[in-house]
N, C-alpha and C positions, 0 to 999 in steps of 0.2 A: 370705647372699643368693645368689640364683641368677643371678649375672651371669656365668656361666661362659663365655659366648660373647663377652665383651667385647673379646677380642683382635681381633675382626673389626671393631670400631668404630674409626673413624679416630682417635678422641680418647683412645686408651688411654695415649698420652704416652710410650711407650718410645722411646728414641733408636734402638736397634737391633732387638732381638728381643723379642717378647711371648710368654710361655708361660702356659698355664692351670695353676693349682696344683690338686692333688688335691681341695682343699676347694671348688673352684669359683671361686676368686678369680683374680687376674692377677699375674704376676711379670715384671719386666723382666730381660733378660739382654743381655750384650754380646758382640760378635764376638770371636774369639781375639785376644789382644794388647791388649784394652781392659778396664778395670775399671768396675764400677758405681759411680756417684757417690753421695754421701751422700743425695741426694734419691730414690735408688732408681729413677731414670728415665734420667738422662743417663749417657753412657759416656765415661770419660777414657782417654787414650792411656797405654800403659806401654812400657817398653823392649822388651817382647816383640814389638812391632809395628814392623818396619822400623828396629830399633835406636833407637826413639823419635825418629827423625829426626836422630840425632847422627852425626857423621862418625867419631869415635873411640870414646870411652867414654860409657856412659849409666848414670845412677843413678835409681831410682824414688824420688820424694819425694811428700809429701802434695799438693803443687801440680802434680805431673806429672813427666815425665822431665827430668833436668838433665844437660846434656852436659859432658864433660871432654875434655882432650887429652893425648896422650902427651908425654913429656919433649921439650924443645926446641921444643914447639909451644904456641901460645897460641890461646884461643878467639876466633874472629872476632866482629865486632859483631852478626852474625845469631844468636849464641847456639848455633850448630850446627856450623859449619865450623871447621876448625883450620888455622892458618897458622904458618909457621916464625917463631921469635921475632925473628930479625933482619929478616925480612920485615915483621913487625909493627912493628918499630922504624922501618923504612923508610917503612911506610905512614903512621906517625904523623909522621915528619919530612918529610912532603910530598915523598917520593921524590927524595932528593938524587942528584946525578949519581954513578953508581957505575962502577967499572972493569969492563972486560970480564971480567977474571979472577973478580971477585966473582959476576957473573952465572953464569959457568961453574960455579963451585963450587955455587951455589944449585941449578942445574938438576940436577947430579949427585945432590946430597943429596935433592932432591925425588924423582928417579927411584927412588932407593933406598927412600925411605919409602912413596911412593904405589904400592901394588900392590892388586889386587883382593882379596888375602888379608886385608888390613887393612881392616876396616869397609867391605867392598864397594867399596873405592876411592873412597868418598864419593859413589858413584852412588845415585840414587833407586831405580832398578830394576836394569837389566842392566849388568854391568861386564865389560870385556874388556881383558886386558893386551896392549899393543902395544909395538913398539920405542920409540915416543916417549912411552910412559906409558900410563895407563889411558884407555879410551874408554867413555863411558857411552852407553847407548841406551835407548829407551822402547818399551813395547808399543804395539800398534795402539790408536788412540784417544787417545794422548798425544803431545805434542811436546816435544823437548828444548829447554830454555830457554838463553838466551845464556851462562849460567854453565857450560854443558857438563855439569852434574850433575843439575839438577832436571828433573822431568817435569811437564808441565802438561796437564790435560784439554783435548781439542779440543771446541769446541761445534759438532758436526756440523750442527745445525739452522740455522746462519748461512748455509750454502751450499745454495741450491736446496731450502730447507725439509727438508734431509736426505733428499730423494728421496721424502718422504711425500706421499700424496695429500691428506690433510686436516690433521692436527695432528702436530707434532714436539715431543718433550720431550727435552732433553739430560740424560744421566745420567753419572756418573763413568766415564770410559773408553768410553762408548758413548752410545746415544740410543734413543728408542722412538717408533714411529709409533702414532697412534690415529685413530679415525674418529668422525664425527658420529653422533648417535643415528639408528638405522634403517639403518646401514651396518655391515658387518663387515670386519675386516682379513683379507686373504687370507694364505696361508702364506708369501708372499714378504716378509711383514711390512712392506710399503710401500703396497700397493694397497688401496683401499677399494671394496667391492662392495655394491650395494643388497641388503638382506635381503629375500627374497621371502616376506613373511609368509603369503601365500596358499598356499605349499607346505607349511606346517605343518598337522598335524591340528587340527581343531576351531577354526580361526581365526574363521570366520564361520558363523553358522547356515545362511544361504542362499547369497548370492553374494559373492565376495571380489574386489576390484580392487587390484592392487599398484601403488604409485607409488614413484618414487625416494625412499627414506628413510621412507616411510610406506605406509599401505594404507587401504582404506575398505570397509565392509560395506554391502550393499544387501539389501533384502527383496523377496520375491515380492509380486505384487499382492494387496491385502487384508491384508497384514501390515505392521507398523511396527517400526522399530529401537528397541531400548532397551539399556542397558548396553553401548553402543559396538559390540557384535558380535552381539547376539541379536535374533531376530525373534519377535514375538508377534502373534497374530491381533487385528485391529482389531475392537472391538465396535461395528459401525456403528449398532446399535440404540440406543446411548447418545447418538448424535449426532442430536438432534431425531427420535428414534424411527425412524432410517433414512429420514426423510421419508416414511414409510408413512402412508397414510390411516387404517389401522386397527391391525393387529398387526404386530410385527416379530420375526423369528426370526434370531438370529445363528448363522452356521455358520463352520467353519474357513476363513479366507481369503475369506469372502463373507457374504451375508445374504439373506433373502427376506422380502417383505411377505406377510401372510396376511389373509384376509377372513372376516367372520362368516358363519354359515350363510345361504344364500339369496342371497349376493352373490358375484361372482367378480372376479378380478384383471383390471384394465384392461391394454391393450397396454403402457402405460408401466411396468408391473410394480410400481406403487406404489398406485394408487387402486383403490377397490372400487366396482364398478358393479352395477346390477341385472342379474340374469341375463336375457338376451333369450330368449324362448321359441324364436324361430326368426328368423334374419336374412332379410329379404325377398329379397335377390338371391343368397343362398347356394345354389349348385348342390348337390344331395346328392352325397356322395362316392360314386364308383362302387363297386358291391358285389363281394363275392367270388363266384366262380362255380365250380361243380364240373361238369365236362363229361366224360361217359364215352362212348366209341365202340367199335365192334367192327370189326376189320379182319381178314378171313380167320380168323375164329373166335377171335381174341385180343382180349380186352378191354383197353383202355388208358384211364386216367383222367387228366384234367388239372385241377389246382386253380389258377385264376388269381387273383392277389392284386393288384388295381390300387391299393388304398389302405389306409391304417391297418395297415401290416404292421410286425411287430417280430421280428427274428431275434436269438436269444441263444444263442451257443455255450456250453454248460454245461461241457463238457470235450472232450477230443480225440475221444471216440466218442459224444457225445450233444449234442443241441441242442433248443431249443424254438422254435416258430414260431407266431405268431398273425397272423390275417388278418381284417380287418373290426372291427366295434365290438360288444362284448358288451353285452347289455341292462343287466344290473346289474354294476357293477364288483366282481368277486370280491375276496376279501381280499388275495390276493397277485397280483392281476392286473398283470402288467408292462405298464402302458400309459402312453403319454404322454398329456397332455391331448388328448382327441380333437378333431378339427376340429369346426367349429360344427355344431349339430344340423341335420339336413336337415328339410325342411318337410313330409314325409309322415308323418302320425301312424300309428304302429303300433296295431293294433286290440286285441290281447290279448297275454298273455305268449307269448314265442316257443316253438317246439318245440325241445327239447334232446335230443340223443342222444350217447351216448359209446360208442366202439368200440375194441377192442384188436386189433392185427394183429401177426402174427409174420412175420419174413423170415429164412430160413435162409441161412447162408453170406454174409451181407452186413453191411457196416459202415455205421453212420450217418454218412455224409458227404454234405453237400449240395453236389453238384458239377454244373457245367454239363453238359448232355447232349451227347454228341458228335454232330456234324452228320449223319454218314451214316445214323443211325438214323431221323431224322425223314422218313418217307415218308408223304405224305398220301393215298396211293391208296385209293380205295373205302372211305372211312370211312362207317359208318352210325351215327347217334347212337342210343345205347341209352336214355339218359334224356334227357328234354328238360332244358334248362338248369335246374339246381336252384338256386333263389335262396337261397344260403347267406349269411346276414348276418355270421356269425362262425365261424371255425374256429380251434381251438387244437391244434397238433400237437406231440407230444413223441416224438422218436426216440432210443432209448437202446440202445447195444450195449456198454456197459461191462460187464466180466465180473462176474458174481455168483458168490460162493463157494458151490458146491453140493457135497453129499456124494456125489451119484450117480456112476455109472461113465460119465458122458458123456465121449466122446472129446474131447480138447482142441481138435481141429481144427474142430469144429462151432461156428461163431459163430452166435449167435441175436440178432437185433435185434428190439426191440419198438417198435411205433408205437402211441401212444395218441392218438386223435383225439376232440375234442369238437366237435359241430356245433350251431349255432343257426340255425333257419329262421324267417323272419318271416311273419306272416299279414297279408294286405292287406285293407283294407275293401272294395276293388273286387270281390274274389272272392266275397263273400257275396251270395247271390241268393235269390229266393223258393224255388227248388228245393233249395238247399243252404245251411243256416244255419251259424252259427259252428262248432258241433261237427262238422258234416259237413266243413267246410273243413279243420278241424284234422285229422280222420281221414285225409282225402285226402293232406294234406301229410305226415303221419307215414309213411304207406305209401310215398309218393314217396321220402322220405328213407331209409327202410329198404331199398328197392330199390337206391337209389344206393350205400348202404353195402355191400350184397351184391356189387354189381358192383366196387366199390372193392376188396373183399377179394380177388376173383379177380385183378384187375389187379396188386395188390400182390404176390400169390403169384408171378405171372409177371414181377415187377419191371417192370411197365409203368405205374408211377404217377409223374407228373411235376408239378412246381409251376412256374408261370410268373410271373416278375417282369420288369417293364420289357422285355418282348420276349424274354427268355432263358428256356429251359426248364432246370430243374434236376432231377437224379435225387435221390430222397429217400435211397436207400441204394445201395451198390454192392457187387458181388462183388469180393473182393480180387484175383482173377485179372486183372481189367481194370486194367492199369496206365494211368493217364491221363497225357496228355502233360505231364510236368514240373510240373503244378500241385500235386502232392502235398505240396510243402514247407509251404505255409501253409494255415491253415484258411480256410473261406469267409468273405468279408468282410475278408480281409487280403491284402496284396500284398508281394512281396519287394522290399526296398530295402536296398542295401548289405549283402546277406546276412542281413538281419533281417526278420522278419515284422512288418509295420506295419498296424494296423487303419485302414480308411478313415475319414477324419475327418468331422465334422459338415459339412453342406453338400455332401457327395459320397455316391455309393453305389457298391457293388462290382458291376461288370458282369462276369458270368461269361464272356460272349462274348469280351470284350477282355482279361479277366483283369487289370483295373486299376480304380482308383478314378476315377469319372467325376463331374464337378460336376453338381449338380441343374440341370435346364434352367429357364429363366424360367417363373414360374407354379407352381413346385414348391419344396419345401424339405425338409431333413432335419436334425432336431435330436439324432439319436442316432448314435453311431459304429458302423461295421461293418455297415451295413444294405444290403439288396439292391435297394432301390428308393427313390424320393423320394415325398414326400406332396404331393398337390395342394393348392394354396393355397385358402383360402376366397375366394369371389368370384373364381374363376379366370378372368381374361381374358387369360392368357398373357403379361401384362406382368411386369416385375420384374427382379430381378438374377439372374445366373447364380450358382449355389452358395449359395443362401439357407440360413442356418443355423437359422432359426426363423421362426415365423409372422410376427413383426413385420418380417422382411426380405422378406415376400412382395410380390407384384405389386400392380397397381391402386392403390387409395387408399393401400396400405401400401408402395408402392414407396419404397425408402429415401430417395431425394433429395426426392421430393415430401413424404414424411413429415417429413423434417428441416425443409424450408421451411414446410410447412403447420402446424407445431406452434405453439401459443400460446407467446408469449415469457414469461420470468419477469415476475411482477406481473400476469399475465393468466390466464384459465381459460376453458374451455368444456365443454359436456356430454361431448364425446369427446376433449378435449385438442387438437383441431385448429381452424383458423380457420373461421368468424369467432369471435373471442374477446371476452370481457367483461373489463373492467379490475377488479382486486381492489378491493372497496369499502374505505372508511376503516376502520381498526381491524383490517385483515387484511393478510397479505403472502404472496408466493409466490416462493421463490428459484429454482425450476426450470422449464424449458420443458415443454410438452406435458402439463399437469396439468388435472384436472377440478374442482379446488377450490382455495380459498385458506385459509391457516392463520390462525386468530384470534390477536390479540396476547394475549387473555385479561385477566381482571381489569378489564374496562371501559376498557382503554387504547385511545387512538386513534392513528392515524398522522398524520404531517405532511401527507401527500397520498395520493391514490388510487394504485393500482398499485405499492404498496410491495413491495420484493423481499427484505427480510430483517427479522429481529426487531429489528435495530438501528434500523429506521425507526419502531418503536413508541415513543411518547413516554412513556418510563418516568419514574417519580418521582425515581429516582436513577440515576446512571450507574455500572455495576459495573466494577471493574477486573479484570484477569486473576486467575485463582485463585478467582473468585466467579461465581455465576449469579444471575439475577434471578428472584425468586419473585413471580409475577403475582398471587397471592392476598394475600400480606402486603405486597407492594410494598417488599420489602427485598432487599438483596444478601446472599446466603448463601454462606459459604465452601464450596468444593467438598469433599465428604466424603473421608475417607481412601480411597485406591484410585482416585481420579479426578483430573482436572486440566482447566484451561481456559486456553489461552494468549492468548485474545483479550478485548478490551473488550466490555462490553454484550451478553453472550450469556445465553440463558435455559436453558442446560444445561451439564453437565460431562461430559467424555469419560471413559469407563471405561478404566483402564490396560490395555495389550495383554496377551494371553496370561494367564498366572497370576501377574502382577506386582501390586505394590501400592505405595503411597507411605508415607513415614515419618510424614507429618503431613497435616492437612487444608489446604485453600487452596493446593494445588500448581498451578504455572503452566506446567509443562513435562513432556513425556513422559520426560525424563531423570530426573525424580523417581520414575518407576515402576521398582521394583526387584524382581528375582526373589528370593524368600526361601529358595530351595532351596540347601542346602549341597552344594557341587560336589565332584567328584572321582571317581576310579576306583581301587579298591584291589585290586591283583593280588598274587599270591604273590611274583613276582620284581620287577616294577616297578609303579609307580602314581603317583598324584598326589592332592593335596588342594587345594581351591580355595575361596576365600571366596565367599559367595553373590553372584550378579550380576557376578562378575569377568569382564572387566576394568573394568566400570562400578563405581561406588561401592557398597560393601556397605550393606545396610539397618540401621536402628537396632534395638536390642533383639533381636538374634538370638543364638542359641547353637547351635554346631555341635559335634558329637562324632564323631571318627573313631577306629577301633581298627585298628592294623596288627598282625596276628599272623602273623609269617613262618613258613614250614614249619620242621620240626626242623633243628637245626644251622645255621640261617642268622641273620645279624644285619642290622640296618637302617642304611643310610647315607642321609642327608638332605641335599639342597641347597636353600638358600633363596636363589634368584637375586637377589630384591629383595623388600622388603615395605614396604607403605605403610600406616602407622597414624598418625593425627594426633597430634602431640606436644601440641597445645593443652590437652587435658583430662588431668588427673592419672591416667595409666594407665587410661583408661576402657575402651579396647578392647585385649584381650589375646589373644595366641596362646601357648599353653603345651603342651609335650610332656613327658609323664612316664610312669613305669612303669604307673600305674593311676589310677583316678579319685580315689584317696585323696590328699588334699593333702600328706600327709607322705611319699609315695613318691618315689623317686629322680627328680629333674628333669633332663632333658637340655637343654631349651631353653625360654626364656621371654622374650617381648619385648612391649612396648607402644609401640614407636617405629618410625619409618621408617628403614630401612637400604637404601641403594641399592647398597652394596658386597655382592657375593655371599658366602656362607659355606657351607662343607660340614662336616658333623660326623657322627660315628657315635653311635647311640643308646646311652645308658649302661645300658639294660635290654633284655632280649630282645624283649619286646612293647612297644608304644607306644600310649599313650592320648593323643589330641590333642584339645584344646578351643580353640574360638575364641568369644569373647564380645564383643558390642559393646553400648554403653549408648545412651541416647537422645540423646546429644550429637552430636559431630562424626562425619564419615564419611570414608572414604578408599578408594583403589583395592583395598587388601587384598593378596592374595597368591595365587600358584599355585606350590605347593611339590612338586617331584617327589622320589621316593625310589626306592632300589633295595635289594634284599636280596642279601647275598653270603655265601659259605661261611665259617663262623667260623674255619676254618684260616687265612684271610687277614687276620684281625683286625689283627695287627701291621702288616702292609703298608699296609692301608687307613688305619689311624690315623696311620702315619708320613706318608702322603701328605696327609691332610686337616689335620694339625697343622703342616705346614711353611709358615711365613710366606710362602715364595716362591710358593706356589700363588696367593696373593692379591696379592702385592706389585705385579706388573705389571698395568697396565690391561688388557693383552691377555689375561692369564690370567683376569682377572675376567670378560671378555667370554665366555670359553669356558663359564663356569658359567651364563651367561645365554643361550647359544646353544642353542635347543631341539634342533637336529639333532645338535650335538656331544654334548650331554648324553645324547641317546638312544644315540649310538654308544658313549659312555663307559660308560653304564649297561649296555648290551648286553654289554660285555666284563666288567664287574664282576660281573654276575649269572651269566654263563656264561663263565668264563675261556677255555674252549676256543675261543670266538668270536674271541679275540685273533688267532688265526691266520687267521681269515677276512679280517681287515683287512690287506691287503698293506702292506709298508713304504711303497709309493708312495701308497696310499690315505690312510694315516695322515698322511703328509707333506702331502698336499693338504688335510687336514682341520684339523690342529692346528699351532700355531706351533712352530718348532724348540725354543725354550727350554722349552716345556711337555713335549715328547716327551723331551728330555734329562732333565728333572726326574723324569719317570715312569720312564724306562728305567733310570736309576741305581738307583732304589729297587727296581724290580721285579727287576733282576738281582741286587742285593744280597740280596733276600729269597729268591729262588729258588736262588741259588748262593752261600751265605754263606762257603764255605770256599775259594773260588778265590783 
């Protein structure tokens, strides 16, 4: 049988020492001075241990030591002590009155006989010859009994709990402190300190909170906890279709509702409404404008971007910028949902032009233009304001690898600009038809681009956002005042560059993130301006992060108050509202529809707020959902669960977890099927799936540990939880290879809370964990370390020593993740032993453990001293 590790099981039954036999069984041994009893487990005393407890002579017999006495002495009634024959007689004759001379004689004779040389003077432990005879004494932890010879163990736990914080256990000659679960014993071997589980690697997937004696894991929004420490994405679409009107799309940590073609998403982000051609009171968003002027023979151009702008820093030396609304959304058009359509209908497809410009010796940095340059003297407009509806600019000065002999100092930046110009119906007249207008506009645009080219060459091209002018590219010579550190759209905070958040924009003038003013919003990070709200009447909140936080009707507070309450609906989700008719329900505020119960079911009353208000034919219990077509309760399929009564859906398990069976009622039934662990050359660990949650049914895990040449494997099983209920249904086995006949190092199908350490009996290790469909348990997390095979003897000597596991405190070492890490660090790379100073190891390990290790290490490293 492969019960080779059974010494680690509390029930091996050996009175003193348990040893593994080469064949993988167990043999009991006794401490020196004791013999193994017939039952091969108990140990009986021999004369070799403390003279068998006899004062004078000792003989071994089948029943144990028998004491005898020297001439002129008789055995005392205790069967151990010897007394003088006449004293024995006196003792029996009830102590007759005796003369002083008799007593004298007796004292002399006694002094002659009693010496430490004879049978240790009858003392249990230490004997000392004095003028008045022998004096016995006892070691620390024992007290001398009234007979002056015997030593009795002191129970230190009786006084002040032995000075222990939590538990005290008396041992022969000493005592031991231990701690409650979740606490560790400090190296003073008295004090208990909370284990900060959050300081270990991999304790929780997301957030860890430490409590005295325990800890708790929390997940980010949109994720839910499973397996005690793991976080999985919630599939909101499985919960009543995310309460979307039409389609639902699950995303990591969130979800979104989608609409069919021809409809768009309502403000409440759930309902689909008809697309409005044009909102009656929507002001058209202000347009982009390109203005060029000439001052003293130098052309300078300004592009002002009042709305619909998007700034994307692509890399340190390139960025993209768009301004206005393109007519058709191109495939990769980085656009947010544009604000509502304006009510001027454009006549024909827009005029599009693309141009590429070069700037020498300048880097693409969008930087605020310094004040002293802006002199407005004697401007004369070259082009009348060109109504550009959309501009897309890309500035790129990232180095291209070229084979030419270009000198490296010459930086060249490229600006690519795409323009769209709109044609207005007003401009068509009898004298100039559509084609004529188009030609005129094209010429206008080309002239503007020519001027722009000149201004770019002279670095006189600026873009204006929210009142600040920015230079498109800069010569490196101009060192700007300290803004160089962060890219545009970012500010310095505690030495780090932080992108301006939604609801704010980057003001180049103030070099800081400024909240959007009322009547504007910003739903993208790191932007240079805020967007005007639809129906902009300047009302609303400061720092609006999306259209729905905008002013006017969409002012947050009014919006909250003005929404239809659950059980009601209206065409726009705002008051006045209609009550949901019989047979429908609505659990949320601000909706434009009610959900039908389905299957011809009615509700008890109008204005129902949940499916539970529908009068179903049967009442479904948790783990089931109501099918409105068949009017039956259906068990939730595998991979889903339902904790509540009377629901019409099951929730999909989080992340990539699933359940062992159908009809699950709780998220704890959702388990990760992935076999855990990390296998390194020096250290690593293996872990049952879903650990520390219960492992799933019917899994099989295989791990292979192949250490580098000349290294062997040492494994620690701190604790393992496999249910005993079923006959070895779930098994962890470690052997040389997949072949069932190969050398087996370890095999178990039970729970052991006592830790065990062992070396692999083969160089490589094939490990398999299998569970059946029956019970489940917490499983295991098993660390291992590989060590140099020259240390084989030493390591085996350590892990086979019963004292390593005898004390509870030593057992705790093998469960302490930080200590195991330190211990493995030294075993894997012995030179690291010197990294741990004496002080450090004192602070980490109990004295008794260090003593145990030190004696072995020094014996191994210096055997001849």
